[in-house]
N, C-alpha and C positions, 0 to 999 in steps of 0.2 A: 376236822381243819379246826384250827384257832379263829376266834373271832378278831378284829380291829377293833382298836380303842378310838374313840374319838378322836385321841389327839394323836393319835398315828395317823388316821385318814386326814387330819387338818396339815400335818406335815407333806403327807404325801402332794395334797393338793396345793400346798405351798412351793414343794419343789418342782413339780410343773410348772407352776406360774412362773420360776424363774427361766426355766426352759423354753416357755414360749415366749419371754420377755428377750432371751437372747437370741433366738431364731428371728425375732420382729425386728433385734437391730443389726442381726447381720443382712437380713434382706435388705435394710434400708442402705448399708454400707456395698451393696455391690451393684455394680454398674451397669447401666442398662444394657450395655453390649453383650456382657454375660449372661442376663437374664434370657435376651433374644436368642443368644447360642444355644441355649439349653433348652428354650421352647421351641427351635428347629431341632434339635435333637431329639427330643419326645416326640415330634411330628414325625419325624422319619421313622422313627422307631414302630410305629402304625403298621409299616409295610412289613416289616418281619413276622406279624401272624398274620395266619392264614382267616380265610372269610369264616365267617360264624353262620353253619347254614340254619340254625333255628333262631337266628336273631330278630327277624319280622315276625314269628309266632310270638316269641318272648315280648317283644313291643308290645302286640296288640292285647297280649294276656295282663300286661303293668297298666296300659290305659282302659280295659275294662276293670280292673280294680279302684283304680283312681273314679271312675265312672259311677260305681257302687258304692265308693264311700262319700262322693259329693251329693249322692243320690239319699243314702242314709242319713248325713248330717243336713239335710234341706238347702243345699247349694245349687 
C-alpha cells in the first residue's frame, strides 16, 4: 500500500473542512419544524428494533471499565 504524502494529507483535511462548513451552513438554514420532524422520525424508528436482551450486562461492563480507568488514573 502506498503511503500518503503530507500534501495529500493536508488536501484531504481541507476537503473535509469544506464538507463540515457546508453541513453547518445547511443545518443553519434548516427550519426548526424540519428539525423537529426529523427528530420525531428518529425517535419513532426506535420501536422498529426489538429489545436488546444483553443490554443491562453490557451497560454494567462499560461502567466497570470506566470505574477501573478512574481508579487507575487516581480519580
